[in-house]
N, C-alpha and C positions, 0 to 999 in steps of 0.2 A: 859224487857224480858229477860228471863234466857238466854243470846247468849253465845256461846262459842269462844274462841279465833282463833279456828282452825273451818271450817266452809265449804265447796263447793257445795253450792247450786247451782239455775241453773244457768249454766253461770256466776257463779260467781265470776271467777277466771281471772283479768287483759288476756285480748288476747282473749276472745270467744267471741259469741256473744251478743251484747251487749240489753236491751229492749228500749220503747224509752223515751227518755229523759236522758240515756246516751251514752255517746260519745262512737261509734263504733272503734273495732280496725281496722286496714288494712295493705294487704298488698298490696302495691304500685305497681297501675296499670298502670304503662305504656305501651307503646303498645309495646308489649312485642310478640317473638311469639316464639312456643313448643319447646324444647331443645333436638336437638338427636346428638346421634355418635359424643362426642367431641374426640378429637386426646390425646393417651398418653403424656403428658407435655412435658416427654424428645423429643418427637418428633415434637410438637408445632412447634419450631425454624428450621427445619431441610432445609437444600433450602433456608433461608430466609437470610442470611446474604448475600451474592453476592452484594456488592455497583453499585451503577446506578450513572457513573461517564457520565456526560453530556458533550459530543462532541457538541462543537464549529462549523458551516460552515459558512462562509459568502459567498453570491449571489449578484450577484450584479444584480441591477433591470433596464429596458430595455428602460425607463422613468422618473430611481430616481432622474437626477440632481449631480451620480457623488455618492449618499449617498448607505449606505449599510446596508444590516439588520441582526441580531441573529439568528439561526434557530437553536432551541433545537430538536435533532434526525438528522436520515439522510433525506434527501431530498428525492423525489418522484423520477421518472424519469422523467416522462416532466420535472419540475422542474431542472434537471439537463443539460436535454437536452435548456431548453428554457433561461438556464443562458447561455452555453457554443456558442450557437448561438446567443447573443445579442450582443454591441457594447463594448468593456473594457472599465470603467471607475475606475476613485481610490476608494476602497476599505476603508470604517472605520476599526482599529485597535479591533481585538477582545483581548475580558478578557481575561486575563489569572488566574481568577478562576474557580474552579472546585468546584460542588455541588456532594454531593455521600447523597443516600438514600435508608437504609435498614427502612423495606425489600423490595425487587426487585419490580415491577411495576410487577402485574396480579398473587401474591403468596395473596396463602388462608389456611384458620386456623391459621392466625398469631394470637402469642399471646399478648393479654389484657396488660403489662406489659414485659418492658425489651426490647421488638423488634423492636420497632420505634427509628431507628436513623440518623439524619439527621447535616451534616456535612459539612465544606468549608476549603479546599485547598488554597494556592495562594489568596486568598481573607479572606472577612471577610461576614457573613450572616445579610444582611440588613432584611430580611421578609420571615418570614415562615406562613405557613398556612394551618391548619388540617380539615379538613372538613370533616363530613359523609354524608351517599347518603341521612340523615334525613336531614339533616339540623347543627348538633351538630359542636359547633366544639371548639375542643381540645387544649385546655390550653396547656402554654411549657415557656421556658424560652430561649435565648439565650445568653450562656455565654458571661462571660465582653472582653474576646478579640473576639469576637465572629465566635471561628472557632468549635461552637455546638451548638445546639438548644436539647431540653428535655424535655419530656409530666413533666408535674405538678401531672398528675394524670391518672389512668387506663382509655383503650379509653373501649367504649361500647361491649357489648357483640354481634356477627353474623353481625356485621356493614362490608359494603363498603366503605372505609375512599379514598381520594385526598389530595396529600399533594404537594405544591406550594412553592419550595426555591429559594432564591433569596441573590448570593453572589454580590460582586462588589470588583475589587482589587484593588491596592495600585495607581492606573490611572485613578482608581472612574470607572470604565467601569463593565456594568453589565451582572449576566449570569443568569437565572433562569431552574432550574429542577423540573422535577415531577416525581407522580410517583403513580400508586391507588392498594389497594391489600384489603383484606378481613378478617375479625379478625373470630377467633372459635366461635362455641357455642357451649356451654358446655350440657356434659350429665347429671352433675351433678348439680341442681341447691342451694341455699340456698336465705331463706329470713326471711326481719323482718318484725314482725308486732306491728304497729304501736297506740298507743292509742290516738290521734287525732283526729280530722274530722277537715275537709274544713269547713272553716264558723264559725265555732260552738265559745262557748264564754265560758271560765272555769274563779273557782276565783286565784287569786293572787297566790297562792300555787303549782298551778299548774307546774309538771315537766311532759316532753318528758319521753315515756320510751317506748324502744325496743325489743321485743323477737325474737332471734333467732332462727327457724327449725329447723337447725343442731348447731354445737358445735363450734366456732372460735376459731380458732387456736390462740395459744399465737403467736405466729411469726408476725400469720394477723391483730392481732386486731386494730395496731397502722395506714395501710393503710382504714382497716374497720372506725373507727372513725374519720380521715381526711375526708374523702368521705361522713359524716354525720353530715350537720351544722344546729344550731340553731341560725336565726336572728333576730331580734329586731326592729323596732322604737317607739320609742325613743332606740338609742344602749345602750346596757350593752354589760360585757362578759358571752358568756353562756360554759357552759364548759359538754365535758361529762364525767361518770366515770362508769367503769365497774364495775359490779357485776359478777361473776362467769365468764363463758365461750358464752354464751349465751342470755347477757342484758347489753345494755347499758343507763342511763339514766340521761336527759339535765336541768339545772339547772343554773339560776344565784346565785352569790353570796346571795343576799337577795329579800326577795318573790319580784316579778311583780308589778307592778306600774300600776292603774289603767287606763285602756284604751292601756296598748300597744300590739301592734300589730308584732305578733311574725311566724315565718314561719321555719318551718321542711324543710331544701330539704337533700330529703334521695338522692343521684347517687351514692350507690355503686357498679353500672352496671359494668362489667368487672372485678371486685375486688374479688382474692381468699382469701376464705374464711377459706378454708385449703385446701391443697392438692389435685387438682382438681375440688374442688368444689367454684363457683362462684355465689355473685349475679349478679339480674338481674332486678335490680330494678332502676328506678330514676322517680320521683317526685315532689312537693314542694305540705305543706300543709300548709295553712296560717288561723291562730285562730288568736282573739283576748282575752285577760284581761280586765274579770266587776268590778264590783267596789270592791272596800276593802275592802272582811268581814274575821275576825279571831273570833272562839269563842271557849272559854274559861272552862272546864270540871272542875271545881274543889271536887276532891273527900271524900275530908273531911268539904264540909258546903254542897251538892248533886245538887250541881246550876250550870248551864250554863247559863255562859253569854257571849251573842252575843256582837260585839265592829265592829262597821263600818267607816271606817278612824279612827281609833283608840278610839273610843269615845263610853260607853255602850249603847248598841242600845235599849236592849231587854232581860230581865232575865227570864228564866226557871228551872223551879223542876227539878231536875232531881234525877235519883237512878243508879250510878255505878258497879262494879264488887264486891259482899264480901267477906268476911276473906278469902273465899280458891279458890273466882276466882277472882282478881283485875285486874281491868282492868291496860295498860298501860302506864305510864308517858309518855310523850313528846309529839311530834307533828306529826300531823294526817291529811291526804289530804283524803278530799272524792272522791274515785276513780269509785264509781257505784251508782246510785239510784234505787227504785226498791219502785213502789209503793205497793206491797206486795209481802211477801217469806217465804216462809215452812222453819224452823228451827225443825234440829232433834238432837237429843243430841250423838247419833251414829256414827255423821260425824263425832264427832271431838271427838271417845274412849272414851264418858261416858254412854255410855248404853244407861237405858233406863230414862236417870234422866228429859228428855223431851223431850215433842215431841207436837212443837205450829204449826201451820197450819196458813197463812195466816198471818203474820207479817206483820203491816201497815208501813210504812213509814221507809223504811228502810236504811242506806245510810253507804258503807262498806266504815269502816276505812284502815283496814290492809288486808295481804293476807292471813293470817289464820284465820279470821273470826272474828272479833273487828267490829261493828257494833255502829253508831247509829240510835235507832229506837220505832217506838209505843208501847207502853206498856200497852194492855186491858184486865190484867190476876193480875193484880196487885191493892190494892184501894188505889186514888185517893190521901190517905192523906200516903202516901209511900214515896210520887213522894220530894223531900226535906227534906227530915226525916231518913231516909234511905239506905244500900248501899245492893240490893238483889239479884244482876245480877251475868251470869259468864260471866263475863269482858266484857260487852258492854256499854252504853249508854241508858239507858233507861229515856222513855218520854211517859208523861201520852197520852192516845188517845182509840177510844175504836174501837170494831170491826168492819172490814171492812174499816176500816180508811176514812172513810163518811165523818167525820168531818172535814173540815177544818180550826175551829176554834180551835181546840187541840192546847197542845204546840209543838204537835208532827209533827199535819197537819202542822202549822203553819212552822218552823221548817225546815221542808223538804220545802216547795213552795216558802220559802226562802231560797236555797242554792244551790248552782252550784256542779259540779263534778272542782276539784280544789278548796273549799274553806276550808281552814283549821281549823282543829277542835284539840284541845293544850290540856290535860292530866295533869294534877297539883296532886298535894299532896296525888299520890295516896300513897299504902306498895309496889309496885308493883315495876319492872325494866322497864327503858327507853325503847321504839320501838326499833326493830333495823331496819336498813335505807332502806333496803332491804324487812320487811316485809309493800308490798304496796309499792306507790308512796313518803314515807318518808325519803327521802336523805335529810331532811331536819335536822335530828340530826345525823349529818356529819360534821364535822369543816369545814370547806374552803378550807382549806392549805389541810386534807387528802381529799378532794372533789376531787379538779386538781392534785392530785397526782398518783392517776388511774384513 
């Protein structure tokens, strides 16, 4: 088919709606609420810096056999009366450690980063637990000298947190302090649209691509990247790379091993993506890598060879880009599948060069419009002998795509989103890594640098 490198067919860009057989993109749908009326950043921390210093009172118990108990906070009048009327008894030594927690208990509109501080004086912290009303535990680390605890990430937006911190003094005597507060609810929200679907199976070249609906400031990109991770079983390093200010893609150094279980962990809730703008997403998306299929389209021989596990599986006659519209060289990944799609030259600035309805068995390779697809308007003798397309990889097909035994029908049925199609021996330039999910065209050193 005479396709072109740039095509914006119906829903044809990553992040739009997907047809059947195409993994939907999604905005993480954790149990969020509508956000409103966030305070100005300068005011978020106002009034939140008064430390909560935990006093310790010693109360003798009437039937305690001479033991005593440390109580955090002031006792009630009844407790004081009871204690004063009880027979005197020896009391335990009080801990000299002091736990301080910021923000103060009852604080609201608390910043999701920078506001939570837990420290100990005259002792060392031994345990700190920060948990939201929804049961989410905030991770953190205690300093080597036990003097402070620091959260490792952002707190979630619009959430009530309870802090419990214990410290011991030099004699091993413990004291515990507590505080509760509520984080801010942002008035401006940013969200990332991702390209994987829970429970789906993808090819070995699949990259996780996330497009944000607002730009991410340069100063905030590292925090966003730390909050979005991809893990796998078997485990391999998976690293993110930024393309511009609104897209980050994740991949391993080499193609995934067949059968790998992969999980996208989207947890940037509470991370500022630009001044006053916050992400509110938290969701895990688990998917599986299928069999190893890599196909090579040779522009010089006009053949498409399908390899399974490194062994030639089938070879199909093909027709690639003509001398005026050459096909990109390089590794390309199938990102969308269409049973049929309309292709019009006007969408790529070629005027009325072609207008072909119902192009069958079309699979997108680049954002700019490179496809591998069925072609019913060229003689069957064209395939395997000449390059006649406007940049796509064409395979023989019938109009309507109703025959699954044609080369295009077979290849469509035997391909997954995430399968690799590599073009070689074309006079064209190499495809850019951000033109589709084609980061495999960037060296690992360059990928991990960004």
